[in-house]
C-alpha positions as CSV (number, residue, x, y, z in Angstrom):
1,M,180.7,73.7,-63.5
2,K,177.3,75.4,-64.3
3,P,175.7,74.0,-67.4
4,R,175.3,76.7,-70.3
5,P,171.7,77.5,-71.2
6,A,169.4,75.4,-73.7
7,H,170.6,76.0,-77.1
8,A,167.7,75.1,-79.9
9,G,168.6,74.7,-83.6
10,P,166.8,76.7,-86.3
11,R,163.1,76.8,-86.0
12,A,161.6,73.7,-87.5
13,A,158.7,73.3,-90.1
14,A,155.3,72.5,-88.4
15,D,155.1,68.7,-87.5
16,E,159.2,68.4,-87.8
17,A,161.4,68.1,-84.9
18,V,162.8,70.9,-82.7
19,V,165.9,69.9,-81.1
20,A,167.9,71.9,-78.1
21,T,170.9,71.2,-76.7
22,L,171.5,71.6,-72.8
23,G,175.0,73.1,-71.8
24,N,175.8,69.5,-70.3
25,G,174.9,67.7,-73.7
26,V,171.6,66.5,-72.9
27,R,169.5,66.7,-76.3
28,V,165.9,67.6,-75.9
29,V,163.6,66.7,-79.1
30,V,160.1,68.2,-79.2
31,F,157.6,67.5,-81.9
32,R,154.5,69.9,-81.7
33,L,151.3,67.9,-82.4
34,P,148.5,70.3,-82.0
35,Q,146.1,67.8,-83.1
36,L,146.5,65.4,-80.3
37,A,145.0,65.5,-77.0
38,T,147.7,63.4,-75.4
39,A,151.2,63.8,-75.3
40,A,154.1,61.2,-75.0
41,V,157.2,61.9,-73.0
42,S,160.4,59.5,-72.9
43,V,163.9,59.6,-71.6
44,F,166.5,57.9,-73.7
45,V,169.8,56.8,-72.2
46,R,172.5,55.4,-74.6
47,S,173.0,52.3,-72.6
48,G,172.2,48.6,-73.5
49,S,173.6,45.1,-73.6
50,Q,176.3,46.3,-76.2
51,H,177.7,48.6,-73.7
52,E,178.1,45.7,-71.3
53,G,181.1,43.4,-70.6
54,A,180.5,39.8,-69.8
55,R,180.1,40.1,-65.9
56,Q,177.8,43.0,-66.6
57,N,175.5,41.6,-69.2
58,G,172.2,42.1,-68.2
59,I,172.5,44.8,-65.8
60,S,171.1,47.6,-67.8
61,H,167.7,45.7,-68.1
62,F,167.8,45.1,-64.5
63,I,168.3,48.8,-64.0
64,E,165.0,49.5,-66.1
65,H,163.2,47.4,-63.8
66,M,164.7,48.9,-60.7
67,A,164.3,52.5,-61.6
68,F,160.8,52.6,-60.9
69,K,161.3,51.1,-57.4
70,G,161.8,54.3,-55.5
71,T,163.6,57.7,-55.6
72,R,165.0,59.9,-52.9
73,T,161.3,61.3,-52.5
74,R,159.1,58.4,-53.4
75,D,158.7,55.2,-52.7
76,C,157.7,52.3,-55.2
77,Q,154.0,52.8,-54.7
78,Q,154.1,56.5,-54.8
79,V,156.0,56.3,-58.1
80,N,153.4,54.5,-59.7
81,L,150.4,56.4,-58.0
82,D,151.9,59.7,-59.0
83,A,151.5,59.0,-62.7
84,E,148.3,56.9,-62.7
85,R,146.3,59.7,-60.7
86,L,147.1,61.8,-63.9
87,G,145.8,58.8,-66.0
88,A,149.5,58.2,-67.4
89,E,150.5,55.0,-69.1
90,V,154.3,54.0,-67.7
91,N,156.5,51.9,-69.5
92,A,160.0,51.2,-70.1
93,H,162.3,49.1,-72.2
94,T,165.9,48.0,-72.9
95,D,167.4,47.2,-75.9
96,K,171.1,46.4,-77.2
97,D,171.8,50.2,-77.9
98,H,169.6,52.0,-75.2
99,T,167.4,52.0,-72.2
100,A,163.8,54.1,-72.4
101,F,161.4,55.3,-69.9
102,H,158.0,56.3,-71.2
103,M,155.0,58.0,-70.0
104,R,151.9,59.0,-72.1
105,G,148.8,61.1,-70.6
106,L,147.0,64.3,-71.4
107,A,149.0,67.2,-73.1
108,R,148.6,69.6,-70.1
109,D,150.4,67.2,-67.8
110,A,153.5,66.6,-70.1
111,L,155.8,68.7,-67.8
112,A,154.8,67.1,-65.0
113,F,155.5,63.6,-66.6
114,M,159.1,64.6,-67.6
115,R,159.6,65.5,-64.0
116,M,158.3,62.3,-62.9
117,L,160.7,60.4,-65.5
118,G,163.5,62.6,-64.4
119,D,163.2,61.7,-60.5
120,V,163.2,57.6,-62.0
121,V,165.9,57.9,-64.2
122,R,168.3,60.4,-61.9
123,H,167.2,59.6,-58.3
124,G,166.6,55.8,-58.1
125,T,167.7,54.4,-54.6
126,F,167.3,50.8,-55.7
127,P,166.0,49.5,-52.4
128,E,167.5,46.1,-51.2
129,T,164.2,44.7,-50.2
130,E,162.8,45.7,-53.6
131,L,165.8,44.5,-55.3
132,E,165.6,41.0,-54.2
133,R,161.9,40.8,-55.2
134,E,162.7,42.3,-58.6
135,R,165.2,39.8,-58.9
136,Q,162.8,36.9,-59.1
137,V,160.7,38.7,-61.3
138,I,163.4,39.1,-63.7
139,L,164.3,35.6,-63.3
140,N,160.9,34.6,-64.3
141,E,161.4,36.7,-67.0
142,F,164.6,35.0,-68.2
143,A,162.7,31.6,-67.9
144,E,160.1,32.7,-70.0
145,E,162.3,33.8,-72.6
146,E,164.4,30.7,-72.4
147,D,161.4,28.7,-73.2
148,D,160.6,30.5,-76.4
149,A,162.2,28.8,-79.3
150,M,162.1,31.6,-81.7
151,A,163.8,33.9,-79.2
152,T,166.6,31.3,-78.6
153,A,167.1,31.2,-82.3
154,F,167.7,34.9,-82.3
155,K,170.2,34.7,-79.7
156,L,172.1,32.0,-81.4
157,F,171.8,34.3,-84.7
158,D,173.4,37.1,-83.0
159,R,176.4,34.9,-81.7
160,A,176.7,33.4,-85.2
161,C,177.0,37.0,-86.6
162,Y,179.3,38.5,-84.1
163,G,181.0,35.9,-81.9
164,E,182.0,37.3,-78.7
165,H,181.5,40.9,-79.5
166,P,179.1,42.6,-77.0
167,V,176.4,43.3,-79.7
168,A,176.0,39.5,-79.7
169,R,175.1,39.3,-75.9
170,P,171.4,38.9,-75.0
171,V,169.7,42.1,-73.4
172,I,168.3,40.1,-70.6
173,G,171.6,38.8,-69.4
174,S,172.8,35.5,-68.1
175,R,171.2,33.6,-65.3
176,A,174.4,33.7,-63.5
177,N,174.5,37.5,-63.6
178,L,170.9,38.0,-62.5
179,R,171.4,36.2,-59.4
180,R,174.6,38.1,-58.6
181,F,174.0,41.6,-59.5
182,T,174.3,43.9,-56.2
183,R,172.7,47.4,-55.3
184,T,176.3,48.7,-55.6
185,E,177.0,47.5,-59.2
186,L,173.4,48.9,-60.1
187,V,174.2,52.3,-58.6
188,D,177.9,52.4,-60.0
189,W,176.6,51.3,-63.4
190,V,173.9,54.3,-63.5
191,Q,176.6,56.7,-62.4
192,R,178.9,55.8,-65.1
193,Q,176.4,55.4,-68.1
194,Y,173.6,58.0,-67.1
195,T,175.4,61.1,-68.2
196,G,174.2,64.2,-70.4
197,A,176.1,63.1,-73.4
198,N,174.2,60.1,-73.6
199,T,170.7,61.3,-72.9
200,V,167.8,62.3,-75.0
201,V,164.7,63.8,-73.5
202,G,161.6,63.7,-76.0
203,V,158.1,65.2,-75.6
204,A,155.5,64.8,-78.5
205,G,152.1,66.3,-78.5
206,D,150.2,69.8,-78.1
207,V,153.1,71.3,-76.3
208,D,155.4,74.5,-76.4
209,P,158.9,73.8,-77.1
210,G,160.4,76.6,-75.3
211,Q,158.6,75.4,-72.3
212,V,159.6,71.9,-72.8
213,A,163.6,72.8,-73.3
214,A,163.1,75.3,-70.1
215,A,161.6,72.2,-67.9
216,A,164.6,69.8,-69.2
217,Q,167.0,72.4,-68.2
218,E,165.4,72.4,-64.8
219,V,165.2,68.7,-64.5
220,F,168.4,67.6,-66.4
221,G,170.5,70.9,-66.6
222,D,172.7,69.6,-63.6
223,M,173.4,65.9,-64.8
224,P,177.4,65.1,-65.4
225,R,178.1,65.5,-69.1
226,G,180.1,62.2,-69.3
227,A,181.7,60.9,-72.6
228,D,179.6,59.6,-75.7
229,N,178.8,55.9,-74.9
230,V,180.2,54.6,-78.4
231,I,181.4,51.2,-79.0
232,A,183.5,49.5,-81.7
233,A,181.8,48.2,-84.7
234,P,181.7,44.4,-84.7
235,D,183.2,42.2,-87.1
236,Y,181.1,40.0,-88.9
237,V,181.8,36.2,-88.4
238,G,179.1,34.2,-89.9
239,G,178.4,30.4,-89.5
240,I,175.9,28.2,-88.0
241,R,174.6,27.7,-84.3
242,S,171.8,25.2,-83.2
243,R,170.4,24.0,-80.1
244,R,168.0,21.3,-79.6
245,L,165.0,22.2,-77.5
246,P,162.9,19.4,-75.7
247,G,159.1,19.4,-76.4
248,C,159.4,21.5,-79.6
249,S,157.5,20.3,-82.8
250,Q,159.1,22.6,-85.2
251,V,162.4,23.8,-86.2
252,H,162.8,27.8,-85.8
253,A,165.2,29.1,-88.2
254,V,166.9,32.8,-88.6
255,L,169.1,33.2,-91.6
256,G,170.8,36.6,-92.4
257,F,173.5,38.8,-93.6
258,P,175.5,41.7,-92.5
259,I,174.3,45.2,-93.8
260,P,175.5,48.7,-93.4
261,A,174.8,50.7,-89.8
262,L,172.3,53.5,-89.4
263,P,174.8,56.6,-90.2
264,D,176.1,54.4,-93.4
265,E,174.1,53.8,-96.9
266,H,171.8,51.4,-95.9
267,H,168.3,52.1,-97.8
268,A,168.9,49.6,-100.6
269,F,169.1,46.8,-97.8
270,V,165.7,48.1,-96.3
271,V,164.2,48.2,-99.6
272,A,165.7,44.6,-100.6
273,A,164.2,43.4,-97.0
274,A,160.7,44.6,-98.0
275,L,160.8,43.3,-101.5
276,F,161.9,39.9,-100.5
277,G,159.8,39.2,-97.7
278,E,157.3,41.8,-96.5
279,G,153.6,41.0,-96.9
280,M,151.7,38.1,-98.3
281,S,152.4,39.0,-101.8
282,S,156.2,39.0,-101.2
283,P,158.3,36.4,-102.9
284,L,159.2,34.7,-99.3
285,L,155.7,34.2,-98.4
286,D,154.3,33.5,-101.8
287,R,156.7,31.1,-102.7
288,L,157.3,29.2,-99.1
289,R,153.5,29.4,-98.1
290,E,151.1,29.9,-101.1
291,R,152.7,27.7,-103.2
292,R,154.7,25.0,-101.2
293,G,153.0,24.9,-97.7
294,L,156.5,25.1,-96.0
295,V,155.4,27.5,-93.6
296,Y,152.8,29.0,-91.7
297,H,154.7,32.5,-91.2
298,A,157.7,33.8,-92.4
299,D,159.1,37.4,-92.6
300,C,162.1,39.2,-93.8
301,S,163.4,42.6,-91.9
302,A,166.4,44.9,-91.9
303,D,167.6,45.6,-88.6
304,V,169.6,48.8,-88.8
305,R,171.5,50.0,-85.5
306,D,173.9,52.7,-84.6
307,R,177.2,50.4,-85.4
308,Y,175.9,47.4,-87.3
309,G,172.9,46.2,-89.2
310,Q,171.4,42.8,-90.1
311,F,169.3,41.4,-92.8
312,V,167.0,38.7,-91.1
313,I,164.8,36.1,-92.6
314,E,162.9,34.1,-90.0
315,A,160.4,31.3,-90.0
316,S,159.4,28.3,-88.3
317,T,159.1,24.8,-90.4
318,L,158.4,21.1,-89.6
319,P,161.5,19.1,-89.3
320,G,160.7,17.1,-92.4
321,H,160.4,20.4,-94.5
322,L,163.7,21.8,-93.3
323,D,166.0,21.0,-96.3
324,E,163.5,21.8,-98.6
325,Y,162.7,25.4,-96.8
326,F,166.5,26.1,-97.0
327,E,166.7,24.9,-100.6
328,E,163.7,27.4,-101.5
329,V,165.2,30.4,-99.5
330,T,168.6,30.2,-101.0
331,R,167.3,29.6,-104.5
332,L,165.1,33.0,-104.0
333,L,167.8,34.8,-102.8
334,R,170.2,34.1,-105.8
335,E,167.0,35.0,-107.9
336,H,167.1,38.5,-106.6
337,V,171.0,39.0,-107.5
338,D,170.0,38.3,-111.1
339,G,166.8,40.4,-111.3
340,T,164.4,42.8,-109.8
341,D,160.7,42.7,-110.3
342,P,159.5,46.0,-111.1
343,V,156.1,45.5,-109.5
344,G,157.6,44.0,-106.2
345,L,160.1,46.8,-106.0
346,E,157.1,49.4,-106.2
347,R,155.2,47.4,-103.6
348,A,158.2,47.4,-101.3
349,R,158.7,51.1,-101.6
350,N,155.2,52.0,-101.1
351,Q,155.2,49.7,-98.1
352,I,158.1,51.3,-96.5
353,A,156.9,54.7,-96.9
354,V,153.4,53.9,-95.4
355,R,155.2,52.1,-92.3
356,G,157.5,54.8,-91.9
357,L,154.2,57.4,-92.1
358,C,152.5,55.0,-89.6
359,A,155.4,55.2,-87.2
360,R,155.2,59.2,-87.4
361,E,151.9,59.2,-86.4
362,D,152.5,57.1,-83.1
363,P,154.3,59.9,-80.8
364,G,156.0,57.3,-78.9
365,Q,157.7,55.5,-82.1
366,R,158.3,58.7,-83.3
367,L,160.2,59.9,-80.2
368,E,162.4,56.5,-80.2
369,L,163.3,57.1,-84.0
370,A,164.2,60.8,-83.5
371,A,166.5,59.7,-80.3
372,L,168.2,56.8,-82.2
373,D,168.9,59.2,-84.9
374,L,170.3,61.7,-82.6
375,F,172.5,58.8,-81.0
376,A,174.0,57.5,-84.1
377,M,173.9,60.8,-86.5
378,G,173.8,63.7,-84.0
379,R,170.5,64.9,-86.2
380,V,167.0,64.1,-86.7
381,R,166.1,63.0,-90.3
382,S,163.0,64.5,-91.8
383,R,160.1,62.8,-93.4
384,D,161.0,64.2,-96.6
385,E,164.4,62.9,-96.5
386,L,163.4,59.4,-95.4
387,L,160.9,59.2,-98.2
388,A,163.4,60.2,-100.7
389,S,166.1,58.1,-99.5
390,I,163.9,55.2,-100.4
391,G,162.5,56.4,-103.5
392,D,165.6,56.8,-104.9
393,V,166.5,53.1,-104.5
394,G,166.6,51.7,-107.8
395,P,166.4,48.0,-109.3
396,D,170.4,48.3,-109.8
397,R,171.1,49.1,-106.2
398,V,168.8,46.5,-105.0
399,R,170.5,43.5,-107.0
400,E,173.8,44.9,-105.7
401,A,172.7,44.7,-102.2
402,F,171.7,41.0,-102.7
403,A,175.0,40.4,-104.3
404,R,177.0,42.2,-101.5
405,M,175.1,40.2,-99.0
406,L,175.5,36.8,-100.5
407,G,179.3,37.7,-101.0
408,A,179.6,38.2,-97.1
409,G,178.1,34.6,-96.3
410,A,175.2,33.8,-94.3
411,A,174.8,33.6,-90.6
412,V,172.0,30.9,-89.4
413,A,170.7,29.6,-86.3
414,L,168.4,26.9,-85.5
415,A,166.4,26.1,-82.5
416,G,163.6,23.4,-81.6
417,R,163.5,20.1,-83.0
418,I,166.6,19.4,-84.5
419,A,167.8,16.0,-85.8
420,K,171.5,14.7,-86.1
421,G,173.0,16.0,-89.4
422,D,170.6,18.8,-89.8
423,E,173.1,21.3,-89.1
424,E,175.7,19.9,-91.6
425,R,172.9,19.7,-94.6
426,V,171.9,23.4,-93.8
427,A,175.5,24.6,-93.8
428,R,176.2,23.0,-97.3
429,R,172.8,24.3,-98.6
430,V,174.0,28.0,-97.7
431,A,177.5,27.3,-98.3
432,L,178.6,27.5,-94.4
433,R,181.2,25.6,-92.4
434,P,179.3,24.4,-89.0
435,T,180.6,26.6,-86.2
436,A,180.4,25.2,-82.5
437,A,177.7,26.3,-80.5
């Protein structure tokens, strides 16, 4: 069936998103930024580790690596040279909810970058010789991540939150899968997952939105539509998981709670995270580092995804400080149920606003945020909407957010130098029952 022509929505205000939808479901988002001499071009595919079964875990990331290893008309060397002759930066990444391919270079070359990325995303051939070489590269990446104690703690934290649900699986996959994946499996996965309904093409720079939409029709217009790649929301589990890692001198701890997903009312939880632990003047850093000397670094963030969200507190501490660390953190959390510091709330809202504005000044970040909005909500939120949603969060909503999280029960992960009995003591301090790792 021949795709319908691209359809653009209402004309956007200056500096805001212009979104067009091709007849096969591919969405094209353009930010016209005439002040920039360069342009960022990205292709986002709603296919990540949360869409994989246990035997496919890691395949999305494997495909990201292999996509640049040759197409129907260009070998690996030519793919790289074509972009770099134009001075372009080339990159890609895989996450739980999407895979993305990027180029950034002169604005005059933006349509050429789109055609190059379209070739990579749509026409990869996954040559057997390149596959075996890249398999070793990914296995080295796997080993490097396995040696990272905090990365291990975050993997355990996801399992503590969501058990066996696919969102708890690591993006990089398992060693056994990485050693087993075949070219046929990669090709079949791309054919099933890389479809129009699950693709967003983005361009940000001094470009003409109409020309971008026309070029996208040329490059992506005959992509099969497919169905929306949406997963069931995970059920929260909670509990504690741990792993002893030889050679570590610290305990790396992740503590957190479930929060609403991106389409739901999550803004109070985002403010709560910034209030609790963003910046050196936050209660988390002030209490744990400045007043108690328990950590070198600690951080709190709200990770809001399309189908779930996590309020995350991370830190590394010496084994002898582990009990005191969790005692202070749980005390701080309970204090925030009881009251909200107005100065801290002002700081948090302003930090979120500035962070959001900084992201909008980076064309690559701006495209990614827009693509995730389109995948989760079918629209791109404006700057004014984002600022208003944070500004509307008052102290009562923040206290309710902390109370709701504590009522759900915590998830905890420990990795590193763990002694016998540490898990049980931590579980008691945060009112948990230990869960087998």
